[in-house]
Each structure stands twice: as structure tokens, then as C-alpha cells.
C-alpha positions as CSV (number, residue, x, y, z in Angstrom):
1,X,-22.9,34.9,-20.0
2,X,-22.0,34.2,-16.3
3,X,-24.9,31.9,-15.6
4,X,-24.2,30.0,-18.7
5,X,-20.4,29.9,-17.6
6,X,-21.4,28.7,-14.2
7,X,-23.7,26.2,-15.4
8,X,-20.7,24.9,-18.0
9,X,-18.4,24.5,-15.0
10,X,-20.9,22.3,-12.9
11,X,-21.5,20.2,-15.8
12,X,-18.0,20.0,-16.3
13,X,-17.3,19.0,-12.2
14,X,-20.6,16.4,-12.3
15,X,-18.9,14.5,-15.3
16,X,-15.7,14.4,-13.8
17,X,-17.5,13.0,-10.9
18,X,-19.4,10.8,-12.3
19,X,-15.9,9.3,-14.7
20,X,-14.6,7.7,-11.5
21,X,-14.4,4.3,-12.0
22,X,-16.2,1.9,-9.4
23,X,-14.2,-0.8,-7.5
24,X,-14.7,-3.4,-4.7
25,X,-11.7,-3.4,-2.4
26,X,-12.9,-6.7,-0.1
27,X,-10.5,-9.8,-0.6
28,X,-11.2,-13.8,-0.1
29,X,-9.5,-16.6,1.5
30,X,-6.4,-16.7,-1.1
31,X,-5.5,-13.0,-1.4
32,X,-5.6,-12.5,2.5
33,X,-3.3,-10.0,3.9
34,X,-0.2,-11.4,5.9
35,X,2.0,-10.0,8.7
36,X,6.1,-10.8,8.8
37,X,8.2,-10.3,11.6
38,X,10.7,-13.2,10.7
39,X,13.4,-10.8,10.4
40,X,13.3,-9.6,14.0
41,X,12.8,-13.2,15.6
42,X,8.9,-13.2,15.2
43,X,6.5,-15.2,13.0
44,X,4.9,-15.1,9.5
45,X,0.9,-15.4,9.7
46,X,-2.6,-14.1,8.3
47,X,-2.9,-10.3,9.9
48,X,-4.5,-10.3,13.1
49,X,-5.5,-7.0,15.2
50,X,-3.8,-8.3,18.5
51,X,-0.6,-7.7,18.9
52,X,-0.4,-5.1,16.5
53,X,-1.2,-2.0,17.7
54,X,-5.0,-1.5,16.2
55,X,-6.6,-1.2,13.1
56,X,-4.9,-2.1,9.1
57,X,-5.5,0.7,6.9
58,X,-5.4,-0.1,3.1
59,X,-4.7,2.5,0.2
60,X,-5.2,2.3,-3.8
61,X,-2.7,3.3,-6.2
62,X,-3.1,3.7,-10.0
63,X,-0.6,4.5,-13.1
64,X,-0.5,4.1,-16.5
65,X,-0.3,0.5,-17.4
66,X,2.8,0.8,-19.1
67,X,4.2,1.0,-15.5
68,X,4.7,-2.2,-13.6
69,X,7.5,-1.1,-10.9
70,X,7.4,0.7,-7.9
71,X,10.0,2.2,-5.6
72,X,10.6,-0.8,-2.9
73,X,10.7,2.1,0.3
74,X,7.2,3.6,-1.2
75,X,8.8,6.8,-1.8
76,X,8.4,9.4,-4.6
77,X,5.1,7.5,-6.0
78,X,3.9,11.0,-7.3
79,X,7.1,11.8,-8.9
80,X,6.7,8.1,-10.7
81,X,3.4,8.9,-11.6
82,X,1.4,6.9,-9.3
83,X,-1.8,8.7,-8.2
84,X,-3.7,8.0,-5.0
85,X,-7.2,6.8,-5.4
86,X,-8.2,8.1,-2.2
87,X,-9.8,4.8,-1.7
88,X,-9.4,3.3,1.9
89,X,-10.1,0.2,3.4
90,X,-9.7,-1.2,6.9
91,X,-9.6,-5.0,8.7
92,X,-12.7,-6.6,9.1
93,X,-13.7,-9.0,11.9
94,X,-12.3,-11.8,9.9
95,X,-7.9,-12.3,9.9
96,X,-6.7,-10.9,6.8
97,X,-9.9,-9.5,5.5
98,X,-10.5,-6.2,4.3
99,X,-13.6,-4.4,5.1
100,X,-14.8,-3.1,1.8
101,X,-17.9,-2.8,-0.7
102,X,-18.3,-1.0,-3.5
103,X,-16.8,2.6,-4.0
104,X,-15.3,4.9,-6.5
105,X,-12.0,5.4,-7.1
106,X,-10.3,9.0,-7.8
107,X,-8.0,9.3,-10.7
108,X,-9.1,6.0,-12.1
109,X,-12.0,7.0,-14.9
110,X,-14.1,3.8,-16.3
111,X,-12.9,3.0,-19.8
112,X,-9.4,3.3,-18.7
113,X,-7.1,0.5,-18.2
114,X,-4.2,1.2,-15.8
115,X,-1.7,-0.7,-13.6
116,X,-2.6,-0.7,-9.8
117,X,-1.5,-1.9,-6.3
118,X,-2.9,-1.8,-2.5
119,X,-0.8,-0.5,0.3
120,X,-1.3,-1.8,3.8
121,X,-0.3,-0.9,7.3
122,X,-1.1,-1.0,10.8
123,X,-2.5,1.7,13.2
124,X,1.0,2.2,14.8
125,X,2.0,4.0,11.6
126,X,-0.8,6.6,11.0
127,X,-4.7,6.8,10.6
128,X,-4.1,7.7,6.9
129,X,-1.7,7.6,4.3
130,X,-0.7,11.2,4.4
131,X,0.7,10.6,7.9
132,X,2.5,7.2,6.7
133,X,3.9,8.8,3.7
134,X,5.7,11.5,5.9
135,X,6.6,8.6,8.3
136,X,8.4,6.8,5.4
137,X,10.8,9.8,4.4
138,X,14.1,8.2,5.3
139,X,12.7,4.6,5.5
140,X,14.5,1.6,3.6
141,X,12.9,-1.8,3.4
142,X,15.4,-4.3,2.4
143,X,13.0,-7.3,1.5
144,X,12.4,-8.2,4.9
145,X,11.5,-5.4,7.1
146,X,11.5,-1.8,7.4
147,X,13.6,0.9,9.2
148,X,13.2,4.5,9.0
149,X,14.0,7.5,11.8
150,X,10.3,8.4,11.9
151,X,8.6,5.1,11.7
152,X,7.0,3.3,14.9
153,X,8.7,-0.1,15.4
154,X,6.6,-2.9,15.9
155,X,4.3,-1.8,13.2
156,X,3.9,-3.3,9.9
157,X,4.0,-2.2,6.0
158,X,3.2,-3.9,2.7
159,X,2.1,-3.8,-0.7
160,X,0.5,-6.3,-2.9
161,X,1.7,-7.1,-6.7
162,X,1.0,-4.6,-9.4
163,X,-1.7,-5.5,-11.4
164,X,-3.4,-3.7,-14.1
165,X,-7.3,-3.3,-14.9
166,X,-10.4,-1.4,-15.8
167,X,-12.9,-0.2,-13.4
168,X,-16.8,-0.4,-13.6
169,X,-19.0,2.4,-14.8
170,X,-18.9,4.0,-18.2
171,X,-21.9,3.6,-20.9
172,X,-22.9,0.7,-21.6
173,X,-21.8,0.2,-17.8
174,X,-19.3,-2.3,-17.2
175,X,-19.2,-4.0,-13.7
176,X,-17.7,-3.3,-10.6
177,X,-14.2,-4.4,-11.3
178,X,-12.8,-6.6,-8.1
179,X,-9.0,-5.5,-7.0
180,X,-8.6,-8.9,-5.5
181,X,-10.1,-12.0,-7.1
182,X,-9.4,-14.7,-9.4
183,X,-7.1,-14.2,-12.8
184,X,-8.6,-14.1,-16.6
185,X,-11.1,-11.4,-15.7
186,X,-12.4,-9.3,-18.7
187,X,-11.6,-6.2,-17.4
188,X,-8.0,-7.1,-16.3
189,X,-6.1,-8.9,-14.0
190,X,-6.8,-8.7,-10.1
191,X,-4.3,-9.6,-7.3
192,X,-4.2,-13.5,-6.8
193,X,-1.7,-13.6,-4.3
194,X,-1.7,-13.0,-0.4
195,X,0.1,-10.0,0.3
196,X,2.8,-9.4,3.5
197,X,3.3,-6.4,5.4
198,X,6.5,-6.7,7.0
199,X,7.8,-5.4,10.4
200,X,9.0,-2.1,11.2
201,X,12.4,-2.8,13.3
202,X,13.8,-0.2,15.8
203,X,16.7,2.1,14.3
204,X,19.9,1.0,16.4
205,X,20.8,3.9,18.6
206,X,24.0,5.9,18.1
207,X,25.5,4.1,21.0
208,X,24.8,1.0,19.5
209,X,26.9,1.9,16.5
210,X,29.5,3.2,18.5
211,X,29.9,-0.3,20.3
212,X,29.8,-2.0,17.4
213,X,32.4,-0.1,15.5
214,X,34.6,-0.9,19.1
215,X,33.5,-4.6,18.8
216,X,34.8,-4.5,15.2
217,X,38.2,-2.5,15.4
218,X,39.1,-5.0,18.5
219,X,38.2,-7.8,16.2
220,X,40.6,-6.5,13.4
221,X,43.4,-6.0,15.8
222,X,43.2,-9.2,17.4
223,X,43.6,-10.6,14.0
224,X,46.3,-8.5,13.2
225,X,48.4,-9.7,16.5
226,X,47.7,-13.2,15.6
């Protein structure tokens, strides 16, 4: 009996592992990752390693196909139903490109049509998503820059648009699903536009806030006297 139970458990585990959908996270020239530091006086352009503190890393998240939004600060993803697929990409030698071939995606089974997006960040913020997500606690994104007490100024973080698709695999087997590419795929809608990663700005010191407060008060007094 014990042998039978053990065999059934192992079979279930093997089936679960095989059920992971197949994806390819490599992108092309029309879906490049870019860095944007305009908010701090910098520039926007194709993501290059120089000046960003090291490599870029990428993670893939999935959710029910009915979910088409995500918290702009990338916090509370699990509570909103987003699952980390454990897919990890990194930059290639070409600017803005993701070095990734065919791989499987945890929590995204074949024959399952789901929403997905890709998050990108620089090594300055961490080598893995667990580190980055911990540093995002208390962080905010205003649409042009990130600020947060735990983030590293000078780094970059950003996410792609939210798309939907069905990974490869199954029987009969579907082709490997390309996360980036042309629209109109029979398995869904890949990411078709460039993805901006925005600068992490320094959080002002308490003394800076005090000076700003004093300046505002002095200006108010001056105006009242006039």
C-alpha cells in the first residue's frame, strides 16, 4: 500500500512538472528594454550596462486572464493573484535585449490562457526578485521615477505592458510561446512595444525636508507682509 501511495505521489509530481508551459523570453529590436532618468536630469534610451551598476535581470508574472491591472509600485502582487513563474532572464551583449531561450514557466500550465507581464531591474537593486521585492516595501512610483527608503539610488526598475497568452506544450503540443514579438499570435498577444525602466531617485534627507519647510514658511510670511 505504501509503495502504491509513493508511486502515485511521484507520478503526480512528475505530471505537475511536465504541465509547466513552455516560453521564450528573448526580445527583438522593436521590443527593447530602455532606461529613463529624465526625471532626475538624465536621458532616456536603450538599456546598456554602462553606468547602471551591472547587469539587468527580468522576471515573469502570470494571473487569470481577466486581470488586466497591476499595482504601479509592484507591491502586493501575490495578494492580487499574480504568481512568480520563477523565469529569470538577464541582458545579452546587445543593448536592450534579453538573453533567454526556451524554458518552462512555473504556475503557468500549458492549455492555460493567462495574463502576464515582465519586470526588469538593474543589479543595483538585487540579483533576484526576492531581494528586489523586499526593497520595494514602502516604495512609490510616480510615473517618472521610483523613490523608496530601501531602494538604491541610480538603479532602474520597470515593467512591460500586461498581455495574455497560452504557453507551449500539451498534447497535441503547442509551439513555444514567445513573450515578445508580433501581435496576432494564435496563442495570444505577446509584448509588442519597448519597455521603460525608470530611475530610482534619492530620498531627501530629513534636513532637506526641514529646509524646504523653512523656505516655504519664510515665503508665506513674506507674501503676507506684502
